[in-house]
N, C-alpha and C positions, 0 to 999 in steps of 0.2 A: 378204924381209919385215925390214925396220928393228928394230934392239935394243929402240931408245927410242920409245915412243909420241910422234908428233908432231903434234898435231890440226890446226895449221895445213898442213900439208904432208899429211895426209892428205887434209883436208876439201876445200881448194883442186882438189887432184888428181881425186878423184869428182865433184864440182861439174860439172870442165868435161867428165868423161866422160858425166856423165846429159844435160848441156846439146848437146855434138857428138852423142850418138846420140839424141836427143829420147825416150829413154825412155819419159817419162810422160806423152806424145801419146796419144790415145785417139780412136777413131773408134767408132761405135755398131756392133753383131755382132750381130745377131738367134739368132746361132749360140751365144752365151757368154749365163751370167747377168750383171745388169750391178748395179752398187751405184755409187751416187751420193752420196759424202760430200763435206759442204758445211759449211764455217765460216762466222758471218755475215762477210761483206765488210765492210773497215774503212773509216771516214773519214781520207782522206790530210791528215794532222795534221802530218807531215815526219819524223817519228821512229815506229818503234817502240816498245812499253812491254813490261814484263816480262809483265802480262797477256795482249798479242797472244803473246807465246810460248807461255804457257802453253796458251791456244784451241789455235791453231794447230798444238803439237803434238802434242795430244790428237787432233786430226782425223788429221794427218800417220800414226801410230802405225796407227791405223784403216784408213786407205787404204792405206797399205803391206801390212799382214796382210791383209786382205780380197783384195788384189792377189795376194799370195802363195798365198791359197786357191782361186786360178783364177777369180774375179771380174774383169770389162770395169769396172773401175773409173773413175767419172769425180770428178775432184778439181782443181776451177777456182778460181781467184781474181781480183780485181777490187776497183773501188774506189767506194763509194758517196760521192761526189766533189761532188754540189751541197750546197747548205744555207748556214744560217747561221754554223753554226762556222769555215768555209773564209772567210766573206765577213767574217768580225769579226777571223779572224787575219792574214789578207790587211792589212785596215785599219788594225791594230795594229802590220803589220810594213809599213808603207807601201807596200806595192808592190800589185799589183791581183790578184783572187781568181782568174782563171785561169791566169796566172804563178806563181802561189803555190801553187794547187793539182797543175799537171803538174809541177813540179818538185818537189813532195812524192812525187807518185806515185813520178817516178825515182828519189829517192831510199829510199822505202819497198822499191819492188822489189827494189830492190838490199841490203837489211837481208833481206829474205825468204830471197832467193838464195843469201845468205850463211849461213843456218841450213839450207839442204838439203832443204827442202819439196816435196813430189813434185808440185807444181802441174803442170796443163798449161797454160804459157803460152801457147798458142796460143788460149787461149779465153779472155786478158784481155780486161775490158772496164771501160771508165769511165763512168758515168752523166752527167757531163757533155758528153759527145761526142754532136752532134746526130744520128749514125745509130743512137745508143742513143733520145735520148726523142724523137724523130721518131714512133715506134712509142707511147707513152704519151699523144702528143698524138690521135692517130691513134684508140687507145681512148677517149679522153675524147671525143671525137664522137660515137662508137656510144655512150656513155655517154648524152651529151646526144641523141641521137635516143630513148632510149629512158625521158628521163626520171631515169636515177640518177645525171646530173651537173646542177646548177641553181644558178642563183645568188637568193639573198633578202641582207635587212637583217638584221642581228643582232647582239649583244653579245658583244664579243672581250675577250679579255686583249691589250692592246696596252701593246708597251713602248716609250714614246715614242724612247727613247735608240738601241735597235734598230731601230726605224721597223717595226716588225711586229707581227702577230699570234701569240700563245703558246698550246698546249694549254695546260689546268691542268695539266698533270704538269711543266710548266716554268716555273708559277709556285712559288717556295719561300718559305713567309712573308711573300707580298707582293709578292716582289722576283721580278725577272728572273734564270733560271738563268746565264744567258751576262754581263749586263753587273754584274747587282747591283742595278740601280735598281728605282725602284717601278712597278709596274705597276697600271694603268685600267683602267676597263669603258669600251670606248668602241662605237658602232653605228657598225657599216661593211658596204657592200655586199660579200658572200662568193659566192665559188664552195664548194660543198659536192657531197660524194659521198655518195647516200642507202645507206649502209650499214644503215639501220635495217629498210629492204627484206628485208634478211636475216638479221635480228635472232636469228627462232625457228630459221633451218636452221644457224646458226651454234650457236644453245645445242643444238640437239639433237644435232649430231657431236661436241660436248665429250666426249660418252659412248663414240666412237666411236674415242678417239685413246689406243689401249692403251699405245702406246709414249712418251709425254708423260709429265713428272712431275706428279705429283696438285696439288701446289701449283700449279704453272703453269695447270692444268683448273681449280681453283677460283678463281683468279684471274679467268680469263677469264669464267668463269657469274656469278662478281660484278660485272664490267665489264659485260656484257649485260644483268645484270641485270633479271628478267623477275618483273611482279607481275600476280596475278590480282585484278581487282576491280571497282569500278565508277565510271564518270563521273555526276556528279550536277550539274544547272543551278541555280543559284540566281539566280533572275532581281533586278535590279538595280530599284531603287527610282525612279519615275517616268522609265523608261527603257524603250524597247520591245527589251531587250537582257538578257543574263544573262551569270553568270561561271559558267563550266565546269571543274571539278575532279575528279582522278582520284584514288581513295581504295581502300584495301584493308579497312578498316575503316566498312564501310557499313551496319555494324550499330548505328554509335555516331551516325548523322547528326542523330538528334534532341537530342543532344547539343550539338551545333556553334554555339557561342554568339558566332562574331566569324568573320569571314573575313581571309585572309593574302594578299598577293601579292609576287610578286617584286619587288623596286627596279625591275626591267629590263621587268616588263611594262609593256606597250603603255596598258592601262587606267589605270596608276596616275598618269601626266600626265594623260592625258582626264578623269579623274573629279575629280581638285583643281584642272584648271582654273577660276579664278574661284571658287575657294573660299576661305576665310581661312586654308583649309591650305598653300594654294598653296607660299608662302615657307619653309613648313617642310618639305615634301614637295622639293620642288627640292634645299633644303640637304643632307637628308638622302639622297638620291638620288646627289648630287654625295659626298658622304662614304661613302658604302659602295661606290660607282665604285673607291675607292681601296685597298678591300679584297682578301686572296686570296678571291674567290669558290667556291672547291674545297671541295669537301663536307666533305673531311676538316679542312680550317682552319676550316669555319663551324661545327662541332661544338663547337669550343673557345670558342667566341665567346659572351660574355652578351647575352642576347636584347635586343633594343632593335626599335625602332619608331614609326611614326608613324601616327597615326589620318590617312585620304585626305578625311575629310569628305563619306563617301558610305557608304550603307548598300543592302542587301538583303535576300533574304527565305529564311528557310530552308524548303526547297520543302515537306519533310515537317510539320514543328513549325509553319508558318506565320508564325516569332518573326523580326521586325525586327533584323537582326544589323548590326553596325557593319563595314566596310571599312577594312583598314590595310594597311601596307607593312613588313616586317619584314625582318631579315638573315638569318634562318635559312629563308624560302625560296627557292629555288633556279627560277630560268626554267629549268633544263635537266631537271627532273624534272617527270614527269606534265605539269600544263598549266602550271606556273608559279603556280598557286593552291591554297591549303591549304585547306578546310575545318577550323578549329581547332577542336577538342574539348578544352578542361584538363581534364574531370573522368578521361581515358582516354588522355593524351598527355603524356608529361612536360614536352616542349619547349614545348607547348601550354600547359599549367600552369603553367611558371616566366613565360610572358609575362601570363597571364591576371591571376595575383598581383602581379606589378611595374606593371600599367596598370589594375588595379579591374575587370576583365572578369567577367564572370557565371560559375560554374561548376556544371553542372547535368549532376547522373550519369544514365545509362542504361544503367548497367551494373552489379548487384550482386552481390559475390561471394554463394555459396550460404551461407544462415545467417546474412548480416550483410548492415545497411542502412546504405550511407553517405551522409553529408553532405557536400555539395561545398563549404559554407561549412569545414567544420571538418578539411577532408583537410588534409593534409600533405606529399603527394606522389600523382599521377596513377595510377589503378590499370588494368593493363594486362592484367589474367588472364581468365580466361571466368566466367561468369555469367547471372543471369537478367536477362532485358530488365525496364526501368523506366521510366516517363516518354517511352514510346515507343506511344503511340496504340494500336493494334491488334495490336503485337508484345511487348504486355506481357506478363510471364509466361512467355517463349519464352525456350529456351538462346541465348545471342548467337550462337553458331556455328551454328547452325539458320538463324537470320536473316538471314546472310551472302548466301544463295541466295535467301529469301524478298524481302527489300529490293529486291536487285539486280531482279526478277520484276516486284514493286510498281512499282519507278520507270518501265520499259521499259512497263509497261501503263496507265501514267500520263500518259507523256511528259515526265516527269522527268530523266529519265536512262536509264542502258545498263548492262549488262555489257561491261566491257571489261579491255582487256589493255595493259599499258605498261610501258616496258624505260628503263633507265636508258641506254641505249645512245642517242647523239645521231649526226645524219649526221656526217660528217667533213668537216671546214672545211678546205679544201686550199689556198685563197688565203694567198699569202705576198707582202707589199710591200718584197718587196725585190729585190734585182738577181741572186744569184748562184743560180741555178734554171730551172726548164724552162718558157717559156714555155706561157701555157694558150692555146691557139688559137681563139679568140672576136674577133670585131670587132663595135663598135657602132657604128650607124649613126642619122642623126639621124630619118631615115624607116621604117626596117625594123628600127629596134630591134637587137637582140641576132643578129647572123650570126654561123654556123660558119666558118672558114676551110676552104675545098673541100680535099678531099681530095689533089688534083694540086698545092697550094700548101705542101703539110708537106715538109718539118720548117717551121715557125715557129722562124728561129734566133736565137738568145740572140745579140746582138752583145757579141763579147767584146773590143774595142775601147774599150768603153764606162768612164768614170771614174766611179766610186763617189763619190759626194756626201758633205760633209762630215756627219759623225754618222750615215755608215750608210744615210742616203737614197739610195732607190733613181733611179737616173739614166734610167731607161727612159721615166717620163712626160713627161720634156724632152727627150728624142731624137725630133725630127722625122722622120728617116728611118725610124726604128722604126715610131713612132705613127701618122704620117701614111698611111692608105691607102685604097683607093678600095673602097666597096662590093662584095663579088662578088654580091649581089642584084640591088642597082640599079645598080649601077656608076659611081653619082655619088661626088665627088672630097669630100673632109673627114670620112670616116670616122676612127673613132681604134682602134685595135688596144690589147686587153686588157693593162694593162701589169702584171697580178698575174704571180706566179711561183707554181710547182706546189709543195706541202710537199716536203719532200725524201721522207717515207715513201711516196710514191708510187714513186719509183726503185726502194726495196729492197722492194716488192712484189713483183715481177715476175723481179726481175736472174735468178734460180734457173733460171725458165723461159728466159732469153735466153742462157745458158751453154750452153742443150743446141744450140743453134746460132750464135755470136754474129754470125757475119759476113753471117748472112741478110739480102737486100733486100729481098724481095719482101711479108714481113709479118713481126708481131711475131716468129716463129721459124717454123721448119720444122715443123710438127707432126708428121712423123712420127719427125723425131729426138726433139720431146717425147715422143709414145708410148713410144720406148723408153726414155728415160732418167728421164723422171719417172715417180712422184714422186721427191722427196728421199728417200733411206733413212736417211740418218742428218743431221740438222741440229745444229750445236752451237752456243751462243753466251750469253752472259750474263743472268740473270732478269731484269735490267732490261727487258729486251726481252718479256717477257713477256705482257703487253697491247698496247700501240698494234704494233709493227712484227710481230708473228705475229697478231694480229687483223686487222689492216690487209690482211698477206698472205692470209690464209684467203679475206676477203670478195674481194680484186683476183680471186683463184684460180675464184672462185664467178661472177665477172662473164664471165670469160674460158671459163668451161664455159657458161657459157649464150648466147655468141657462137658457140659451136662449136669454140672453139680448143683446148680442153682436153678429155679425157674423166672426167676427176677432178675432186672438189671440194677435197679437203686436199692441200694442198702438199707437208707433212712428215710422212712416217709414224713418223720420232722422233726425240724433241728428246733432247738432253744440255744443262742447265744449267750450266757449269761455275763452280765457286765462285771468290769473290775471292783476289788476291794480297797478303796483307799484311807489315807489317812494323814493328818497334817505332819509335817517333818519339824523336828527340832534339833537344832544346833546352838554347839557350843562355841563360842571362838576360839575357846582353848583346843578342847576334847574335838571337833567336828561335830557329827551326825549322833544322836545321843537316842538309846534302847528308850521305850517307855518307862522301865523299873528303873533307868540311870536317871530319873526327875525328880527333885523334891517338889509337888503341888503343894503341900502344906503352908505357907505362906500365902502371903497377897500374891505373889507372884511366883513364877516357874523357877527353881534353880538348878543347877546341875550338881547331882549327887556327889561327883569327883572333887569339884574344885570350890563348888559353894557359890559361883556366880550365876548372873542371870544369864538366860538363855533366849533364844531367838525363834521365835516359833515364823516356823516356813509355808511353802504351799501346802494343800492338800493333795498328794498325787499316791499313783499305783503303791501298794505296799512292796516294798523291796527290801532285800538284806543289805544291799548296800547303801541304803539310805536310813537302815534302822528304823523305819517307821512302822516295824511290823508287830502284831499280837501274838503271843506262843498262846494255840489253843489249848494246851496243857492249862494255863494259869487259870482260863476263864472255866475249863472244866470242875478245876479244884473250887475255883471261889464260888462258881453260880452253879453247874451242871450241865449236862446236854442241854437239854430239855430249854434251858433259859437262852444258852447258846444259839441253839436253831431259831427258837423264839425271835430275837433280832435280827438274824441273816435274812428271814423272811418277812418284817415288820418294816423296817427301814427302807425298801426301796424296791420298784418291782423287780423281777429277774434279768431283764434286760438290760436296767440302767444300772449304772458304778452305784457302790453303795460307800458313803461313806463313814467311817467309824466313829463310833459315839460310845464311850463310857457309860455316861448320862441314859443313852438309848439301851443297853445291857440291863442298868440297875432299871430300869423302869418295865423293861420287860419282866423281871425279877420279882418288882412288886406289883404287878399285874397278878403274877401266875401265885405271889402269895394272899392276894386280896379274895380270887377264886377261890382257894383252897380254905380258907377262913370259912367265908361261905356257905362253900357245899359241908363242909365240917361243923358248921354250926346247925344246919339244917338237916343234917344227916338221920339222927334218930327219927327225927319225926318224917322223912320219905323214904327210907330205907328199902319198908316191907310195903308201900304203897303202889296200885298199878297206875300206871301214867294215864293221863287223860287223854282219852278219843272220842268224847259226843262232840255233839254241836256247841259252837261258839255262842248261839242262840242264848245258853240255857245259864251263860255266865254272867258275870256283875259285869260293870264297866273296868274295873280295875284287872280282874283276871281273864278279859277279852282282851284286853292290851297285850297283857303277857304272852296271850297265846297267842295273838295276830303276832308279835314281834317275833315270837322263837319261829313260825312259819315264815316269815321274812327273812329271818337270818339263816334259816335253812337255806332258802331258796336263793338268798346272796350269796354264802357261802360257794353252794355249789354251784353257780354263773363263775365267780368269780375265779374258783380251781381251774371248772370243765373248758372254758371257754379261753381264759387268757392265763394262766396261772399268776393271778393277780393277789400274792398270797398276804400282799399288807392291807387289801382292801378288805378281805376276806377276814384278817382280824380285828381290823375296826370294827366290822360287822359286830364280831362276837363279843367285843368291849361294850356295843351299845347294847348288846341283850344284857350282858353282866349289870350295865347299870341299871337295866328295867327291872332285874330280880332283885339288886341291892336296895331299890324303893318298897320293894314290898314286906311288910307284917307278918309273920310267919302265924301269928298267933290268931285263933277267931277266924270270923267273918263267913264266907261261902263254904259250904260243905265241899265243893269241888275243890277248893283252894290248895291242898296239899295233893293232890293226884295232877291238878296245872304245873305247880310248882316243880314235881317230879318228873314231868314229862319235859319243861323244860330245861333244868338241870342235866338231864339224861341227853335231849340234844345239843346240849351247851357242848358235855363230854365227849359225844360220838364227833361234832365238829372240830374239835382242838385234837382227836385223834391223830392224824396227820402230822401235825405240827406239832404237839410236845406229846409223844406217844407214851414215853413212860409215866408222865404224872399222868394222861388220859385212862393208862391201866389201872393207876390205884384208884382214881376217882370211881370208875367203871366197878371197881370189885368193891369198895367200898359200899355201893349202890347194892349189891348183894347181887350180883354177878358172877357166877362161876367159871365161865369161859374167857378167855382172852377178846378183847374189844375190837382185836383186828378179824373178828369171825362174826363181828355183828356186823349187821346191813348200815349202810348210809342211809340215815333218814331222809323220809320226804316230803317234801312240802305239800300243803293241802289249798290248791288255788281259790278255793274258797274262806280261804282263813285268812289270806292275803288282803280281802278287802276291807276297806276302811269302815266304820260306822259314819263317819262324818268324812267332806271335803272339804277344803281350803280352795278358795275360790279368790284370785285374784283379779281386780279390775282395772285396767288400763285405758288412759285416752292418748287416741292417736300415738299407740305404744308405749306410753310411760306410765308406771305405777301411780294409782293414785289413791287403790283403797283395796280393803278385802273385806272377807265375811267367808262364814262356817254355812256349811248347809248339810241336810242327812244324804247319805251318799245316794238314796233311789230319788233322788229331785230330780226330774223332769228337766231337760235344756231349756223349754220355754220358761218353765219358772225361775230358772237362775238367771236367765236374761230379764227377766222383771225384776226380780232380786238387785240387779246390776244397776239399772236404770233407775230404781226407787232408793239406792241407796243416796245419805245425804249427803256425804261429801263429794259425791259425782253430781249432784243436782247442782251444789253451791259451784263446781269448776265448770259446769257443761254453761249456765247461766240462761240467757235468750238466745245462744248459737243452735243452727240445725244439727241435727245429726244425720252425717250420710250414710253410715250403716254399722251395724253393729257384727262382730266377729264371736262367736263364740268358740273356744277350742277343750272339747271335750274332758270334763273333771278336774280341768286344770285353770282356765282364766276366761275371762270376756274383756274386749278390746273393742273400745267405744271411739270411732271416727267421725270429727267433727270439722 
């Protein structure tokens, strides 16, 4: 063992050994318990960032720990390689998306290997490979056969610069999250997955995910958004048609004084066409098409709208009510139409006040009579029905069901359930994605690509057009095909590609048999490995990725390919990595290497002027408060980098970056190294102590007890909570105990006890700093990898203390303390407390009402 710790040498050595021995390669083994550990796979941006390092280090610790506990551990890695980020980056760097992606994968793979993660690289996959996406094309066809994949015309968020559709979550303040340009509403033919078919089941199983964070479950429930109410049909004036609305407040229908349609509703143009309102409607709809139409943004807008020029009839009151289109109505909620009840909905109230519309009270609070003309805000509470025909005088909560029944009996509507969840639009008008396996024939319509013709391969020699426009529609060799049904030439291949979330909705199943070529995966392998036991990733994926994965797994279940519905048993959402921002008045945000910290104050290296230290924020390239992992690896090595990421904060909390913290971790590892090196000659050939602690002197008994306490503490912290920071603290305490031991002389069991302690400490460090632990383990005389060693087990008997510290309280306040042998009877402890000199002085002549003894901890005297 070298005298000085040399991270570069140690890490290079052991990474080569792991690679040569393929120690992390794994196969299904029904005779052993399995453990599937998975971190969300990365988009190949070209370089890993410190957030990746933290995420993958958390997972690697658990994988290594479980392997040492005897589990057959699957820990794979791959690449979420399709999608707009890769395409935009390639365009910005004047290269092809395929070339850009594959080069980045090679670079990031090398970076991950330098960090020593225990991946089975034989299972590596990239979603942009035809052998991967052919199977999601196959499942698309199966979904199409069952009506779960369909095409319809719909309004979408459209970015002209990116030439593609965006999800609501990808629109920020009306701008594209990628390019920052204005997003507009545009009507396009789109392919959809019918996730709404599974809405009830997805919601039901939210309560059957005990290993998920409550905040994630709540977010999924809210996104699915089940509402129970009624559908009410409002007949249109002078037309044999009606407007259907969904409402959860059918008790207020008599108070509906106007109708509101979402600007995207097909009736908006249809009803206004040929009226005096037509131009105003067209201008309003165009204006709204440029606004952020997410529900969150709409809440902040001032309510505005335009009269369409048409009327409908309130089916219960018989009143003639005007039809408006307004910015607060969403096509994606309910039917896209809102029966407006201004007396009992604040949004409707504000709109009615602005446009001078009637306000009719239909629910009065108990003991009070409201006047619609005098109201200053909507009343949304319970009360008695008024102005509601046969329902007057009844509690409004009771009439919810009564009115629903009345609507059904009179063919005016029906009881209904609505979900906020909308079908998943998977069409992307971009090049870098999996082709949708459909063909458009002038005679036959839409025709599926035959299974035998899969995969529909994305031509990787295509040149992305100016502005990011997809080249696929212009590629005659790709587009022009023979119709597989009528065999006529002139049919055209679908040129939309799939949303990249499709690829990430089943990759975890593919990892179970990544080279399987006769189906999506080997069902026997999936039966063994799935579901994922522990999934780790950012909370930003709490809705879309996780929800889509749950949906996709249900499709696979109904296809008979998997036996489970939920893909992830346990979920950990790790916190962000944060760092202070540094700003120069002349040069703006600065990178850490652009700052001179050698003087009393920090200066900008570019101009020499003092800088301003800003808030601690999430690391981001735009604010330059980022740390390059390569710099850390070069200076400190992978193990120190891992050590800091684990020690600085619990995994679910944000981690504040600290150079001093990294230095502190490096110093600790060097201290452990020096102690071990100094002891190595003495303990290398010694067998670890395995006798009774009763045979040891007090000093060694304390070392032995502390070692077992540490084993217990580290095991519980990793097993139960993933609190690696407190596990590391426990190892530090053990080291401090060992540092105070004189190696020479003393009890004949000294060297065996110290061997046991050093060996145990090394095993406990193995998942945390694996290269480092391997070197110590080897130096102790072990021939095989520490990853093949068993995790240490604590002895309950060894945890017991020889003496107990007993606290004495009087009326709950600390007044004294004393030590007693651990086997002292409870009555004796009570008497010793009552005889304590300080307690006797404090009690004086006061009466003792009772004495409470908490076993092995305290005595509380109540006076």
